[in-house]
C-alpha positions in Angstrom: -58.0 -200.5 72.8 -55.6 -198.8 71.1 -51.6 -199.6 70.1 -48.4 -197.1 71.1 -48.4 -196.2 67.0 -44.4 -193.8 65.7 -45.7 -190.4 63.6 -41.9 -190.2 63.3 -42.4 -190.6 59.3 -44.9 -187.6 58.3 -47.3 -190.1 56.6 -48.7 -190.8 59.7 -50.2 -187.6 59.4 -51.2 -184.7 62.2 -50.8 -185.9 65.7 -51.0 -184.3 69.4 -48.1 -183.9 71.2 -48.5 -184.9 75.2 -45.3 -185.7 77.1 -41.7 -184.5 75.6 -39.3 -187.6 77.1 -36.1 -185.5 76.1 -34.1 -185.1 78.7 -34.1 -188.7 79.9 -31.6 -191.4 78.5 -31.3 -193.6 75.9 -31.7 -196.7 78.3 -34.3 -194.4 80.2 -36.2 -193.8 77.2 -36.2 -197.6 75.5 -37.8 -197.9 79.5 -40.2 -196.0 79.1 -41.6 -197.1 75.9 -42.3 -200.2 76.9 -44.2 -198.6 79.8 -46.2 -196.9 78.1 -46.6 -200.0 75.3 -47.7 -202.0 78.4 -50.7 -199.2 79.3 -54.3 -199.5 78.7 -55.3 -197.1 75.7 -58.7 -196.0 74.8 -59.5 -193.1 72.7 -59.4 -189.4 74.1 -62.2 -187.4 72.3 -60.7 -184.2 71.8 -62.3 -180.9 70.0 -60.4 -178.0 69.0 -61.9 -175.1 69.5 -59.4 -171.9 69.3 -55.4 -171.6 68.6 -52.9 -169.5 69.3 -49.4 -170.0 68.5 -46.1 -169.1 70.5 -42.1 -169.2 69.6 -40.0 -172.2 71.0 -37.6 -171.8 73.5 -34.9 -171.6 70.6 -37.2 -168.1 69.6 -36.5 -169.8 65.7 -39.5 -172.2 65.8 -42.5 -171.2 65.3 -45.3 -173.6 67.1 -49.5 -173.6 66.2 -51.4 -175.1 68.6 -55.1 -176.1 68.6 -56.3 -175.0 72.3 -59.4 -177.5 73.2 -61.6 -175.4 75.7 -62.7 -178.4 78.2 -59.2 -180.6 78.7 -60.7 -182.6 81.5 -60.4 -186.0 79.4 -56.7 -184.8 78.3 -55.4 -184.4 82.0 -57.0 -187.4 83.1 -55.4 -189.2 80.7 -51.5 -187.2 81.7 -52.4 -188.2 85.0 -52.6 -191.5 84.3 -49.7 -191.6 82.2 -47.8 -189.9 85.2 -48.9 -192.3 87.6 -48.3 -195.5 85.5 -44.4 -194.2 84.7 -43.8 -193.2 88.3 -44.9 -196.4 90.0 -42.8 -198.2 87.1 -39.5 -195.9 89.0 -39.4 -193.1 86.5 -39.8 -189.2 87.7 -39.9 -185.8 84.8 -38.0 -183.8 84.2 -39.5 -180.4 83.3 -39.7 -180.6 79.6 -41.9 -184.1 80.1 -45.1 -182.2 81.3 -47.9 -181.7 78.9 -47.8 -177.9 77.8 -43.9 -177.3 78.6 -41.9 -176.3 75.4 
């Protein structure tokens, strides 16, 4: 079981963004973080076998995406996150879902 870690510091290395909680209020974000920290976390093997890029909604930022051909483990994990947060009383804004930019 792994702990939730911050990747705000570039020294933490590369990461894979799974959800964006940008449209929630600060108190909601604090509670969401507490709820996620209480989850049981296990390693998720991910094999990136292709890449793609796109412009963000602002047409300024270019994103390079690593794309795993088999996303079953990622979607299973995402469903667990969603059900945990729904059980804690949270609903998602559109930007919170995996893969939405």
